[in-house]
C-alpha positions in Angstrom: -35.2 -152.5 -236.0 -33.4 -149.4 -236.6 -35.3 -146.1 -238.3 -34.3 -142.9 -238.7 -34.8 -142.0 -234.7 -31.4 -144.1 -233.6 -28.8 -141.8 -235.8 -26.5 -141.4 -233.7 -26.4 -137.3 -232.7 -22.7 -137.5 -234.0 -24.0 -137.5 -237.7 -27.0 -135.5 -237.0 -24.6 -132.8 -236.0 -22.4 -132.6 -239.2 -25.6 -131.5 -241.0 -25.1 -127.7 -242.0 -28.6 -127.2 -241.2 -32.2 -129.0 -239.9 -33.0 -132.9 -239.9 -34.9 -134.2 -242.9 -37.8 -134.6 -240.4 -37.9 -130.8 -238.7 -37.9 -129.5 -242.6 -40.5 -131.5 -243.8 -42.3 -130.4 -241.0 -41.3 -127.2 -241.5 -42.4 -127.2 -244.8 -45.8 -128.5 -243.3 -46.3 -125.8 -241.5 -45.3 -123.1 -244.1 -47.7 -125.2 -246.1 -50.6 -125.4 -243.8 -50.2 -121.8 -243.1 -50.6 -120.9 -246.7 -53.7 -123.4 -246.5 -55.4 -120.9 -243.8 -55.2 -118.0 -246.0 -52.7 -116.1 -243.2 -55.9 -116.0 -240.9 -53.5 -115.3 -238.6 -51.1 -113.0 -239.9 -54.1 -111.2 -241.5 -55.7 -110.2 -237.8 -52.2 -108.9 -236.6 -52.2 -106.8 -239.6 -55.5 -105.5 -239.6 -54.6 -104.8 -235.3 -51.8 -102.8 -237.0 -53.1 -100.8 -239.3 -55.9 -99.7 -237.5 -55.7 -98.6 -233.8 -56.0 -95.3 -232.4 -52.5 -93.7 -233.2 -52.9 -90.4 -235.5 -49.8 -91.8 -237.8 -50.9 -92.9 -241.5 -51.1 -96.9 -242.2 -48.1 -98.3 -242.7 -48.3 -99.3 -246.7 -47.2 -102.9 -245.2 -50.0 -103.6 -243.6 -53.2 -102.5 -246.1 -51.2 -104.9 -248.8 -51.1 -107.9 -246.5 -54.5 -107.7 -245.9 -55.4 -106.6 -249.5 -53.5 -110.1 -249.9 -55.3 -112.1 -247.7 -58.8 -111.3 -249.9 -57.2 -112.2 -253.0 -56.5 -115.3 -251.4 -59.5 -115.7 -249.4 -61.3 -114.4 -252.5 -63.4 -112.0 -250.0 -63.3 -110.0 -247.1 -64.8 -112.1 -244.7 -61.6 -112.4 -242.7 -61.5 -108.4 -242.4 -64.4 -108.5 -241.8 -65.0 -110.6 -239.1 -62.6 -108.6 -237.5 -63.2 -105.6 -238.3 -66.9 -105.8 -236.6 -64.9 -106.5 -233.6 -63.0 -103.0 -233.4 -64.0 -100.7 -230.9 -65.3 -97.8 -233.7 -67.8 -96.1 -231.8 -64.6 -95.1 -228.9 -62.0 -93.6 -231.1 -61.9 -91.6 -234.3 -59.0 -92.2 -234.7 -59.1 -95.9 -234.9 -62.8 -95.1 -237.7 -60.9 -92.5 -239.5 -58.0 -95.0 -240.2 -61.2 -98.5 -239.8 -62.7 -95.8 -243.1 -58.8 -95.8 -245.6 -58.4 -99.6 -244.6 -62.4 -100.1 -246.1 -61.1 -97.5 -249.1 -57.7 -99.4 -250.3 -59.1 -103.1 -250.2 -62.2 -102.1 -251.5 -59.8 -100.5 -254.4 -57.6 -103.2 -254.5 -58.6 -106.6 -253.0 -60.4 -109.3 -254.6 -63.4 -108.4 -256.5 -66.1 -110.3 -254.0 -65.2 -107.8 -251.4 -67.1 -105.3 -253.4 -70.2 -107.8 -252.3 -69.1 -108.3 -249.1 -69.3 -104.6 -248.2 -73.0 -104.5 -249.4 -73.7 -107.5 -246.5 -72.2 -104.6 -244.1 -73.1 -101.1 -245.3 -75.8 -100.8 -242.1 -72.5 -101.4 -239.9 -70.6 -98.0 -242.2 -74.2 -96.3 -241.8 -74.0 -96.6 -238.5 -70.7 -95.5 -237.4 -70.8 -92.2 -240.2 -74.1 -91.3 -237.8 -72.4 -92.1 -235.0 -69.6 -89.5 -235.1 -71.4 -86.9 -237.2 -73.4 -86.0 -234.1 -70.4 -85.5 -232.5 -68.6 -82.1 -232.6 -65.2 -83.9 -233.3 -63.3 -82.9 -235.8 -62.1 -86.2 -237.1 -65.9 -87.9 -236.2 -67.1 -84.9 -239.0 -64.2 -86.7 -241.2 -65.0 -89.8 -240.6 -69.4 -89.1 -241.1 -68.2 -87.5 -244.2 -66.1 -90.3 -245.6 -69.1 -93.2 -244.4 -71.3 -91.4 -247.1 -68.6 -91.6 -249.9 -67.9 -94.9 -249.1 -71.7 -95.7 -249.2 -72.1 -94.0 -252.4 -69.1 -96.0 -254.2 -70.0 -99.9 -252.7 -73.9 -98.0 -254.4 -72.4 -97.0 -257.4 -70.9 -100.2 -258.1 -73.2 -102.5 -257.0 -75.3 -100.7 -259.1 -72.9 -100.2 -262.3 -70.9 -103.4 -262.4 -69.2 -103.1 -265.2 -67.3 -99.9 -263.9 -65.0 -102.2 -261.2 -64.2 -100.8 -257.4 -60.1 -99.1 -258.6 -62.4 -97.5 -261.6 -60.2 -98.4 -264.5 -61.9 -99.1 -267.6 -61.8 -98.7 -271.3 -63.4 -95.7 -273.7 -64.9 -98.5 -275.4 -66.2 -100.0 -271.8 -67.5 -97.0 -271.5 -69.7 -96.5 -274.2 -71.3 -99.6 -273.7 -72.5 -99.3 -270.4 -73.8 -95.9 -271.4 -75.1 -97.6 -274.0 -77.7 -94.9 -276.7 -81.1 -94.3 -274.7 -80.4 -90.5 -273.2 -81.9 -90.8 -270.8 -79.4 -93.5 -269.6 -76.3 -91.2 -270.0 -78.3 -88.1 -268.2 -78.5 -90.1 -265.4 -75.6 -91.9 -264.9 -73.6 -88.7 -265.6 -75.3 -87.5 -262.7 -74.4 -90.6 -260.1 -70.8 -90.1 -262.0 -71.0 -85.6 -260.3 -72.7 -87.1 -256.6 -69.8 -89.5 -256.5 -67.4 -86.9 -257.2 -69.4 -84.4 -255.3 -68.4 -87.3 -251.9 -64.7 -86.6 -253.0 -64.5 -83.3 -253.3 -66.1 -82.8 -250.1 -63.9 -85.0 -248.3 -61.1 -83.3 -249.4 -62.1 -80.4 -248.9 -63.1 -80.6 -245.4 -59.9 -82.6 -245.2 -57.9 -79.6 -246.1 -60.3 -76.9 -244.1 -58.8 -79.0 -241.3 -55.2 -78.1 -242.4 -56.0 -74.7 -242.8 -57.6 -74.2 -239.3 -54.2 -75.5 -237.9 -51.8 -74.1 -240.5 -49.9 -77.9 -240.0 -47.2 -78.9 -241.8 -47.3 -81.8 -244.3 -43.6 -83.7 -242.3 -46.2 -84.7 -239.0 -48.1 -87.8 -238.1 -50.9 -86.5 -237.1 -51.3 -83.9 -240.3 -50.6 -87.5 -242.1 -52.9 -89.4 -240.7 -55.3 -86.9 -242.2 -53.8 -86.9 -246.0 -53.0 -90.6 -246.0 -57.1 -91.0 -247.5 -56.8 -88.8 -250.3 -54.0 -90.9 -252.5 -56.8 -93.0 -253.3 -59.4 -90.1 -253.9 -56.9 -89.0 -256.5 -56.6 -91.9 -258.0 -61.1 -92.5 -258.1 -61.0 -88.4 -259.0 -59.1 -88.9 -262.3 -61.2 -91.7 -263.2 -64.4 -90.0 -262.7 -63.1 -86.0 -264.5 -62.5 -88.4 -267.5 -66.0 -90.1 -267.5 -67.9 -87.4 -266.8 -66.2 -85.4 -269.7 -66.6 -88.2 -271.3 -70.4 -88.1 -271.5 -71.5 -84.5 -271.0 -69.3 -84.6 -274.9 -71.9 -87.4 -275.4 -75.4 -85.8 -273.8 -74.8 -82.1 -275.7 -74.7 -84.9 -279.0 -78.4 -85.6 -278.5 -79.7 -82.5 -276.2 -79.9 -78.9 -276.5 -77.8 -76.7 -275.1 -80.0 -75.5 -272.9 -81.2 -78.4 -271.5 -77.7 -78.8 -270.5 -77.4 -75.7 -268.6 -77.3 -76.9 -264.7 -75.0 -80.2 -265.5 -72.4 -77.7 -267.3 -72.7 -74.8 -263.8 -72.2 -78.6 -261.8 -69.0 -79.0 -264.0 -68.0 -76.6 -263.8 -68.3 -76.3 -260.3 -66.8 -79.8 -259.7 -64.1 -78.7 -261.9 -62.2 -75.8 -259.9 -62.5 -77.6 -256.4 -60.8 -80.4 -258.1 -58.3 -78.2 -259.9 -58.4 -77.0 -256.2 -57.4 -79.3 -255.0 -54.2 -81.1 -257.4 -52.7 -78.2 -257.6 -53.0 -78.0 -253.0 -52.0 -81.8 -253.2 -49.1 -81.2 -255.3 -47.9 -78.5 -253.2 -47.4 -80.7 -250.3 -44.2 -82.3 -249.9 -45.9 -85.9 -248.7 -48.0 -86.4 -252.0 -44.7 -85.8 -254.0 -42.8 -88.9 -253.4 -46.0 -91.2 -253.2 -48.3 -90.1 -255.4 -47.6 -88.2 -259.3 -51.0 -85.7 -259.5 -51.9 -84.8 -262.9 -52.4 -81.0 -264.0 -55.5 -79.8 -265.1 -56.6 -77.6 -268.2 -56.7 -74.0 -266.7 -60.0 -74.3 -268.7 -62.9 -76.4 -268.4 -63.4 -78.3 -271.2 -66.0 -76.6 -274.0 -69.2 -78.9 -274.8 -70.4 -76.8 -277.1 -67.8 -77.1 -279.2 -67.9 -81.2 -280.6 -64.4 -80.6 -282.0 -62.9 -79.9 -278.3 -63.2 -83.6 -277.3 -59.6 -84.0 -279.3 -58.8 -81.9 -277.3 -59.4 -83.6 -273.8 -56.5 -84.9 -272.4 -57.3 -88.7 -269.8 -55.3 -87.4 -266.3 -53.5 -90.7 -265.3 -52.2 -90.8 -261.4 -48.8 -92.3 -261.3 -48.3 -94.2 -257.6 -44.5 -95.1 -258.1 -43.1 -98.4 -256.4 -41.0 -98.1 -253.3 -40.6 -100.4 -250.1 -42.5 -99.8 -247.0 -40.7 -97.2 -244.4 -39.6 -97.9 -241.5 -38.6 -101.2 -241.9 -36.0 -103.5 -243.7 -37.6 -105.0 -246.7 -39.2 -108.9 -245.4 -38.6 -112.0 -246.3 -42.6 -113.2 -248.1 -41.3 -117.2 -248.3 -38.4 -118.8 -246.2 -35.1 -119.5 -248.0 -33.5 -122.7 -246.4 -29.6 -121.3 -246.2 -28.4 -124.4 -247.3 -26.3 -124.6 -250.5 -27.9 -127.0 -253.3 -25.2 -129.5 -252.5 -26.7 -130.6 -248.7 -29.9 -133.4 -249.9 -27.1 -135.4 -252.0 -24.5 -134.9 -249.0 -26.7 -136.0 -246.2 -27.6 -139.2 -249.0 -24.2 -139.8 -249.2 -24.1 -139.8 -245.1 -26.7 -141.9 -244.8 -24.4 -144.9 -247.5 -22.2 -144.9 -245.3 -23.5 -144.5 -241.9 -26.1 -147.2 -242.5 -24.7 -149.2 -245.0 -25.7 -153.1 -244.3 -22.4 -155.6 -244.8 -21.9 -157.8 -247.3 -24.6 -155.7 -248.7 -27.4 -157.4 -247.4 -30.4 -155.1 -247.6 -32.5 -154.4 -245.0 -35.4 -152.4 -243.9 -32.4 -149.1 -243.9 -31.8 -149.9 -247.3 -36.4 -149.5 -248.0 -36.5 -147.0 -245.3 -33.1 -145.0 -247.4 -34.7 -145.4 -250.8 -38.8 -143.3 -249.7 -36.0 -140.8 -247.8 -34.5 -140.4 -251.2 -37.6 -140.7 -253.2 -38.5 -138.0 -250.3 -35.4 -136.1 -251.0 -36.2 -136.0 -254.4 -40.0 -134.9 -254.3 -38.8 -131.8 -252.0 -35.3 -131.6 -254.2 -38.4 -130.8 -256.9 -40.2 -129.0 -254.8 -37.0 -126.6 -253.5 -36.3 -125.9 -257.2 -39.3 -124.4 -257.2 -38.9 -122.4 -254.3 -35.9 -121.2 -255.4 -37.7 -119.9 -258.7 -39.5 -118.0 -257.3 -37.6 -116.8 -254.4 -35.2 -115.7 -257.1 -38.5 -114.2 -258.4 -39.0 -112.0 -255.3 -34.9 -111.3 -254.8 -35.5 -109.9 -258.8 -38.3 -107.5 -257.1 -36.0 -106.8 -253.9 -33.2 -105.1 -256.4 -35.6 -103.3 -258.7 -37.3 -102.1 -254.9 -33.7 -101.3 -253.9 -33.5 -99.8 -257.2 -35.9 -97.2 -256.6 -35.2 -96.6 -253.5 -31.5 -96.0 -254.2 -33.1 -93.2 -256.4 -35.1 -92.2 -254.0 -32.4 -91.6 -251.7 -31.4 -89.1 -254.5 -34.5 -87.4 -254.1 -34.1 -86.6 -250.3 -30.6 -85.4 -251.2 -32.5 -82.9 -253.4 -35.1 -82.5 -251.1 -33.7 -81.9 -248.7 -31.3 -78.3 -249.8 -35.3 -77.8 -250.3 -35.9 -78.8 -247.3 -33.7 -75.4 -246.3 -36.1 -73.3 -248.2 -38.7 -75.2 -246.5 -37.8 -74.3 -243.4 -37.3 -70.2 -244.1 -41.2 -70.7 -245.5 -41.6 -72.4 -242.4 -40.3 -69.7 -240.3 -42.3 -66.8 -242.5 -45.8 -69.4 -241.9 -44.6 -69.3 -238.2 -44.6 -65.7 -238.2 -48.3 -65.5 -240.0 -49.3 -68.5 -237.2 -48.6 -65.3 -235.0 -50.0 -62.3 -236.7 -53.0 -65.0 -237.1 -53.4 -66.0 -232.9 -53.1 -61.8 -233.2 -56.1 -61.7 -234.9 -58.1 -65.0 -233.1 -57.2 -62.5 -230.3 -59.3 -60.0 -231.8 -61.4 -62.3 -232.8 -61.8 -63.1 -229.2 -61.9 -59.8 -227.6 -65.0 -59.0 -230.0 -66.4 -62.1 -229.1 -66.3 -60.5 -225.3 -68.0 -57.3 -226.8 -70.7 -59.1 -229.1 -71.3 -60.9 -225.6 -71.6 -57.8 -223.7 -73.5 -56.5 -226.0 -75.7 -59.0 -226.4 -76.2 -58.6 -223.0 -77.1 -55.1 -222.7 -79.2 -56.4 -225.1 -80.9 -58.9 -222.7 -80.9 -56.2 -220.0 -82.4 -53.8 -222.3 -85.6 -55.9 -223.6 -86.0 -56.3 -219.9 -86.1 -52.6 -219.3 -88.3 -52.5 -222.3 -91.2 -55.4 -220.5 -91.3 -53.2 -217.1 -91.7 -50.1 -219.1 -94.3 -52.2 -221.0 -95.6 -53.5 -218.1 -95.9 -49.7 -216.7 -97.9 -48.6 -219.7 -100.6 -51.6 -219.7 -100.9 -50.3 -215.6 -100.9 -46.5 -216.7 -103.3 -47.4 -219.5 -105.6 -49.5 -217.4 -105.4 -46.0 -214.5 -106.4 -44.5 -217.5 -109.3 -46.5 -218.6 -110.2 -45.9 -214.9 -110.6 -42.2 -214.7 -112.3 -43.0 -218.5 -115.3 -44.6 -216.4 -115.1 -42.5 -213.9 -115.1 -38.9 -216.7 -118.4 -40.9 -218.0 -120.3 -42.2 -215.4 -119.2 -38.5 -214.3 -120.5 -37.0 -217.6 -123.4 -39.3 -217.0 -124.6 -37.5 -214.1 -123.6 -34.4 -215.6 -125.7 -35.0 -218.6 -128.8 -35.9 -216.8 -129.0 -33.1 -214.3 -128.7 -31.2 -217.7 -131.8 -33.0 -219.2 -132.9 -32.4 -215.6 -132.3 -28.7 -215.6 -134.2 -28.6 -219.5 -137.0 -30.3 -218.0 -137.6 -28.1 -215.1 -136.9 -25.0 -217.5 -139.2 -26.7 -220.4 -141.8 -27.1 -217.5 -141.6 -23.5 -216.0 -141.8 -21.9 -219.4 -144.7 -24.0 -220.0 -145.6 -22.8 -216.1 -145.2 -19.5 -217.7 -146.9 -20.0 -221.2 -150.5 -21.5 -219.0 -150.0 -17.8 -216.5 -149.1 -15.8 -219.2 -152.6 -17.0 -221.0 -154.5 -16.6 -217.8 -153.4 -13.4 -216.9 -154.1 -12.5 -221.1 -158.0 -14.1 -220.5 -158.3 -11.9 -217.7 -157.4 -8.8 -220.0 -159.5 -10.4 -222.2 -162.7 -10.4 -220.4 -161.9 -7.0 -217.8 -161.8 -5.2 -221.5 -165.4 -7.1 -222.1 -166.7 -6.0 -219.0 -165.2 -2.6 -219.8 -167.0 -2.1 -222.8 -169.5 -2.8 -221.9 -169.7 -0.8 -218.4 -168.2 2.1 -221.2 -171.6 0.8 -223.9 -174.0 1.0 -220.4 -172.2 4.6 -219.9 -172.6 5.4 -223.3 -176.3 3.8 -222.6 -177.0 6.2 -219.6 -175.4 9.4 -220.9 -177.5 8.9 -223.2 -180.4 8.0 -221.2 -179.6 11.1 -219.2 -179.4 13.5 -222.2 -183.0 11.4 -222.8 -184.5 12.4 -219.5 -182.7 16.3 -219.8 -183.9 16.9 -223.0 -187.4 15.2 -221.8 -187.4 17.2 -218.0 -186.8 20.3 -220.4 -189.5 19.2 -222.2 -191.3 17.6 -218.6 -190.2 20.2 -216.1 -193.6 18.5 -214.5 -191.1 15.3 -213.4 -187.8 17.0 -212.8 -187.7 15.2 -209.0 -188.3 11.8 -210.9 -185.3 12.4 -213.0 -183.5 14.1 -210.4 -183.7 11.0 -208.3 -182.8 8.6 -212.1 -180.3 11.2 -212.0 -178.8 10.1 -208.2 -178.9 7.0 -209.4 -177.2 6.9 -212.5 -174.5 8.7 -210.6 -174.5 6.1 -207.6 -174.3 3.3 -210.5 -171.5 5.9 -212.4 -169.8 5.4 -209.2 -169.8 1.8 -208.8 -169.3 1.3 -212.1 -166.0 3.7 -211.1 -165.5 1.9 -207.9 -164.9 -1.6 -209.8 -162.6 -0.7 -213.3 -160.6 0.6 -210.5 -160.6 -2.6 -208.8 -160.0 -4.5 -211.8 -156.9 -2.7 -212.7 -155.5 -3.1 -209.7 -155.9 -6.4 -209.7 -155.0 -6.7 -213.4 -151.6 -4.5 -211.9 -150.8 -7.3 -210.0 -151.2 -10.1 -211.8 -148.3 -8.2 -214.5 -146.5 -7.4 -211.7 -146.7 -11.1 -210.2 -146.4 -12.6 -214.0 -143.0 -9.8 -214.0 -141.7 -11.9 -211.0 -142.5 -15.3 -212.2 -140.7 -14.3 -215.8 -137.8 -12.9 -213.1 -137.5 -16.3 -211.7 -137.2 -18.0 -214.1 -134.8 -16.4 -216.5 -132.0 -16.3 -213.3 -132.9 -19.6 -212.7 -132.3 -20.4 -216.6 -129.0 -17.9 -216.5 -127.9 -20.3 -213.5 -128.7 -23.9 -215.4 -126.7 -22.2 -218.6 -123.5 -21.0 -216.2 -123.8 -25.2 -215.1 -124.0 -26.1 -218.2 -121.1 -24.2 -219.6 -119.0 -25.4 -216.3 -119.8 -29.3 -216.9 -119.1 -29.0 -220.8 -116.0 -27.3 -219.8 -114.7 -29.6 -217.6 -116.4 -32.4 -220.2 -113.9 -31.1 -222.6 -110.5 -30.7 -220.6 -111.3 -34.0 -219.8 -111.7 -35.0 -222.9 -108.9 -33.3 -224.6 -106.3 -35.0 -222.1 -107.8 -38.4 -222.2 -107.0 -37.7 -226.3 -103.6 -36.8 -225.5 -103.2 -39.5 -222.9 -104.7 -42.1 -225.4 -101.8 -40.9 -227.5 -99.4 -40.7 -225.9 -100.3 -44.5 -225.0 -100.4 -45.2 -228.8 -96.7 -43.9 -229.3 -95.6 -45.3 -227.1 -97.2 -48.7 -227.4 -96.0 -47.9 -231.3 -92.4 -47.5 -230.5 -92.6 -50.7 -228.7 -93.8 -52.5 -231.5 -90.9 -50.6 -233.2 -88.0 -51.7 -230.5 -89.3 -55.3 -230.4 -89.2 -55.6 -234.6 -85.8 -53.9 -234.5 -85.0 -56.9 -232.0 -86.7 -59.2 -234.2 -84.5 -58.2 -237.5 -81.2 -58.0 -235.2 -82.6 -62.4 -234.1 -83.0 -62.2 -237.8 -80.1 -61.1 -239.6 -78.0 -63.1 -237.8 -79.8 -66.4 -238.2 -78.9 -65.4 -241.3 -75.2 -64.6 -241.2 -75.1 -68.2 -240.1 -75.6 -69.5 -242.9 -72.1 -68.1 -244.7 -70.4 -68.4 -241.2 -67.4 -71.0 -241.4 -67.4 -71.6 -237.9 -70.8 -73.0 -237.8 -69.8 -75.9 -240.4 -69.0 -78.3 -237.3 -72.4 -77.7 -236.2 -75.1 -79.9 -237.1 -78.4 -80.8 -236.2 -80.9 -83.5 -237.2 -83.8 -83.4 -240.2 -86.0 -84.6 -237.1 -85.4 -81.7 -234.4 -85.4 -79.1 -237.5 -88.8 -80.8 -238.6 -89.7 -80.0 -234.9 -88.4 -76.3 -234.8 -90.5 -75.5 -238.4 -93.1 -77.0 -237.2 -93.7 -74.8 -234.1 -92.1 -71.4 -236.7 -95.1 -72.0 -238.2 -97.1 -73.0 -235.1 -95.8 -69.2 -234.2 -96.9 -67.4 -237.0 -101.3 -68.0 -236.6 -100.7 -66.1 -232.9 -98.7 -63.2 -234.7 -101.5 -63.2 -237.4 -104.0 -62.5 -234.3 -102.0 -60.9 -232.5 -101.7 -58.3 -236.1 -105.1 -57.9 -237.2 -106.3 -57.0 -233.4 -103.6 -54.3 -233.2 -104.3 -53.3 -237.2 -108.6 -52.9 -235.7 -107.8 -51.1 -233.1 -104.5 -49.7 -232.9 -106.3 -47.9 -229.1 -105.9 -51.5 -227.6 -103.2 -53.7 -226.2 -99.8 -54.4 -228.1 -99.0 -57.1 -226.0 -100.1 -60.0 -228.3 -98.6 -58.2 -230.5 -95.5 -58.3 -229.2 -95.4 -60.9 -227.3 -95.7 -62.9 -230.6 -93.5 -61.2 -232.9 -90.6 -62.4 -230.0 -92.5 -65.8 -230.6 -91.8 -65.6 -234.2 -88.7 -63.9 -234.2 -87.5 -66.7 -231.6 -88.6 -70.4 -233.5 -87.5 -68.7 -236.9 -83.8 -67.9 -235.9 -84.1 -71.0 -234.7 -85.0 -72.5 -237.7 -83.0 -71.3 -240.0 -79.9 -72.1 -237.6 -81.4 -76.1 -237.6 -81.5 -76.3 -241.1 -78.2 -74.8 -241.3 -76.8 -77.7 -239.3 -78.6 -79.9 -241.0 -77.2 -79.2 -244.3 -74.2 -79.7 -242.9 -74.9 -83.8 -243.2 -77.4 -83.9 -246.2 -76.6 -84.6 -249.3 -75.1 -81.7 -251.7 -78.3 -80.8 -253.5 -80.8 -80.9 -250.4 -78.4 -78.8 -248.6 -77.6 -76.6 -251.8 -81.6 -76.7 -251.8 -81.9 -76.3 -247.7 -79.9 -73.9 -247.3 -81.3 -71.6 -250.1 -84.3 -72.0 -248.6 -83.7 -70.7 -245.4 -81.6 -67.8 -246.5 -85.3 -67.1 -248.7 -87.4 -67.8 -245.0 -85.1 -65.2 -243.5 -85.4 -62.6 -246.4 -89.6 -62.4 -246.3 -89.5 -62.5 -242.4 -87.6 -59.3 -242.7 -89.4 -58.7 -245.2 -92.3 -58.7 -243.8 -90.6 -57.1 -240.2 -89.5 -53.7 -242.4 -93.6 -53.4 -243.4 -94.1 -53.5 -239.5 -91.4 -50.7 -239.1 -93.9 -47.9 -240.9 -97.3 -47.0 -240.4 -99.1 -46.7 -243.8 -97.4 -50.3 -244.5 -98.4 -51.3 -240.9 -101.8 -52.4 -242.2 -100.8 -54.3 -245.4 -98.0 -56.6 -243.7 -98.4 -60.4 -244.8 -97.3 -63.5 -243.7 -98.2 -65.8 -246.6 -94.3 -65.5 -248.1 -92.9 -66.3 -244.9 -95.2 -69.4 -244.2 -94.5 -70.6 -247.6 -90.7 -70.1 -246.8 -91.5 -72.2 -244.1 -93.3 -74.9 -245.2 -90.6 -75.7 -247.4 -87.4 -75.9 -245.0 -90.3 -78.7 -242.9 -90.9 -80.1 -246.6 -86.6 -80.1 -247.1 -87.0 -81.7 -243.6 -89.3 -84.2 -244.1 -87.3 -85.8 -246.9 -83.8 -86.2 -245.1 -85.5 -88.1 -242.8 -83.7 -91.2 -242.4 -86.3 -94.1 -244.7 -86.1 -96.2 -241.9 -88.4 -94.4 -239.9 -91.2 -95.1 -242.5 -90.6 -98.5 -241.9 -94.1 -100.2 -239.9 -94.4 -101.1 -236.4 -95.4 -104.8 -237.4 -92.2 -104.5 -240.0 -89.8 -103.4 -237.5 -91.4 -106.4 -234.7 -90.0 -108.8 -237.5 -85.8 -106.9 -238.2 -85.8 -106.6 -234.6 -86.3 -110.4 -234.2 -84.8 -111.5 -236.9 -81.5 -109.1 -235.7 -81.7 -111.0 -232.2 -81.7 -114.0 -234.0 -78.5 -113.5 -235.5 -77.1 -112.0 -232.7 -77.9 -114.6 -231.2 -76.5 -117.2 -233.4 -72.8 -115.1 -233.8 -72.6 -115.2 -230.2 -73.5 -118.8 -230.7 -70.7 -118.9 -233.4 -68.5 -116.5 -231.2 -68.7 -118.9 -227.7 -68.2 -122.3 -230.2 -64.9 -121.0 -231.2 -63.8 -119.9 -228.6 -64.2 -122.8 -226.8 -62.2 -124.8 -229.8 -60.0 -122.0 -229.6 -59.3 -122.4 -225.9 -59.3 -126.5 -226.3 -56.3 -126.2 -228.7 -53.9 -124.2 -226.4 -54.5 -126.6 -224.0 -53.9 -129.4 -225.9 -50.8 -127.6 -227.7 -49.4 -125.4 -225.0 -48.7 -125.9 -221.0 -47.7 -124.0 -217.7 -46.9 -120.2 -217.8 -48.1 -120.0 -221.7 -51.7 -122.2 -220.8 -52.2 -119.9 -217.8 -52.1 -116.8 -220.6 -53.8 -118.5 -223.3 -57.0 -119.3 -221.0 -56.2 -115.8 -219.4 
C-alpha cells in the first residue's frame, strides 16, 4: 500500500515550504505550548526579569509574566518560580522581585490578589530580613514589602477597588456608603496606603540625593523604575482622598477633622514635591506623563471647592520595548496563500491512478484535502490575527518614529544637560570637600570624646582620692573625738577633785570656826571668872579693909588667885597660838587649792583651744569635702547632659536613618533605664538627707541613668525607622519628651536650692510611654501560645514535607521525560 511516506524526495523538494506533516507537527506543538500556558516561557521571563544585575526590569519580560497570569487566571506559575529565588542572598534581587510583584498585582489577572494573599508571610520575611541589615537596597526592600503588604490588605478588605485602583466616582460613593464611621475609617486607610507610597519615593530620592546620580545611569534607573507604578497609585489615592475628605466635612464639624486636614496637607506637600522631582528627570519624561497638582491643597472648609478639583490623570505612552526588535507573537508561514492549492495539484499529478481507478491513495488524498481545507481555514484565522498584530506593530513603529523625533529634540537638550552636569560635578566636588570637612570634624569630635573619657577617668581617680581623704579625715575625727573624750574625762576628774578640795576646805573652815567659837566661849568664861575673881578680890580687899584680922588669909587667897590668873593667862595665850597656827594651815590649804584650781583651769583652756582648733579644721575639711563632692556631682551632671543631648540630636540626624533596632531590644533598654531610676532616686535621697555622706552612690547611679536613657532614646529613634508612620511619630516624640524631662531633672541637680526638689516622676512616665510603644510594635506572632506554636510548626513541617515530595516527583518526571526525548550529550547535560 502506498502512503505519504513513499512520496519521492524530488517531489517533496519542489514544495516551497515544509511538508504537510511538518506543518501539522509544528501546529500541534504551538497548540500544546498555548495549552500549557507558556510555563517554560514564564520561567525564562521570570529569570530574566528578576536577577542580580543593577538594571531596571525590561518591559517585555514583565509583559510576558503578566500575560501568563491572564492565561492561567492566577499567579500559581509566578509564585512557584518566585519561591525558589534566592532572595536573602541579594538585595537587588529582592528589589526587582518587589517591582515585578507590584506590576503583577496592578496589571495581572484579578485572581492574582488571592494568590499573593497566601504568600504574605514570604513577603514579610523578605522585608524583615533586609530591614535588619544596613544595606541601601535592603532598606528600600523593607519599605517596598511594607507597601505591598498594605496594598494586598487594602484590596482584600475592599474588593470594590481593583489592584490597579481605577474605579469610577459612583463606585467610590457606593463603597464609602452613608455611615460616617465607614467613611472615616476608609479615609484613614487611604492615608496609610498613600503614606507607604510616599515613603518609598522619599527613600529612593534620598539615596539618589546622597549619591548625586544621573537618571540615565542603569543603577539609578534600577531604583527609579518602580516609581512609575507608585506614581500611578498615588494619582488615584490622592483623588479618592480628596473626594472622601469633602464628604467627611459635609457630615462632621471642622474641628473634629483637624487631624485629617493636617495629615492630608502633609501628604499633599510630599506628593507635590515627588511629582515635581520626577517630572524634572529625563528618565520619566519618555515613560510616563506625570500630572501637575495645584499650587495649594483644596479648601475642605468650602464645599464649592470640590467643583474646582481636577482629577490627576497619568498617561503611559505606547512604545516598543527598549534594546530589542519587535518580536513575532505568533509564527507566520512564509509560504503564499496559494501554496496549499499548488501542493494539492502536485499530489494529483503525481499520484493520479491510471484509467481513473481509485485506490487507497485517492482516499488518503481526499482526507488530506479535507485536512488542508481545515488547515486553510485555521490559517486564515491566523492570518487575520497576524494582520491585527502587524497593525499594532505599525502603530508601535509610528510611535517609535515620534520617539526618534523626540530623541532628536532631547539630544539638543542633552547638550544643555551636559553643562548642568558639569555644574553638578562642581557641586559634587564641593560636596566632597564638605564631606572631608565633616570627616575632620568627626575626627575632632572623636578626639574630644577621647579627651572627655580621659577627663572622666581623671574625675573617677580624683573621686577615689577624695573618698580616701574622707576616710582618713573620718579616722582623724575619730581620734580627735577620743582625745576630746579623754580631755573631757580629765576635766570632769579635775572638777571632781576641785569639788572634793572645796568640800574639804569648807569642812576645815567649819572645824576652825567651831574651834574658834569654843575657844571664844572658854575665853568668855575665863573672863567672867576673872571678873568674878576680881569682884571677889575687891570684896576681899573691902573685907580686908573691914577685917584686918584676916589679912594673912586674904593675902594667901590673893596669891592663889594671882597664880590662877597666871595659869589662865598662859592657857589663853596657848589657845591664841593654836588659833593662829590653825589659821595659817587654812590659808596654806586655800593657797594650794587655788594653785591647783588655776592649773586645772589653764589645762582646761588649753584643751578647749586644741579642741576648737580641731573642730575648725574638721569643719574646713568637711566643707572642702562637700564642695569637692558637689563639684564632682556637677561634672557628672554636665557629662550626663551632654550624653542625653547627643542622643536627642540623633532623633533629627539624617545619617541616623540607616540605623534600625527591634522593638524587643528597645523594650529591654527602656526597662533597664526605668530600673536605673530607682537607684538614682535612692542615691539622690541619701545625698539630700546627708550631704556629708559619700556622693559615690548618686554619681554612679547618675552615670548609669544617663547612659541607659540615651541608649533608650537612640534605639527608640532606630526602631521608629521601621515602624508605621503613626507609631514612628509617636515614638519619636516620646523619646524627645523623655530626653527633655531627663535634661530638666539634671538641670535641677545643678543648683543647691533646687537639688532637694528634683523628682523623677516625669522621666519615669516618659520611659513608660517608650516602653508601651515598644510593646505595641512587637510582632503579633510573639503572642502565640506555645501549644499553638507547636501546632503551627507541625503544620509547616507537614506542608514542607508535602512540597518536597511533590518537587521530588516533578523532578523525577522531568528526568524521565528528558531520558525519553534526549540522548547523548544533551541527556548527560539534562541529568546533570
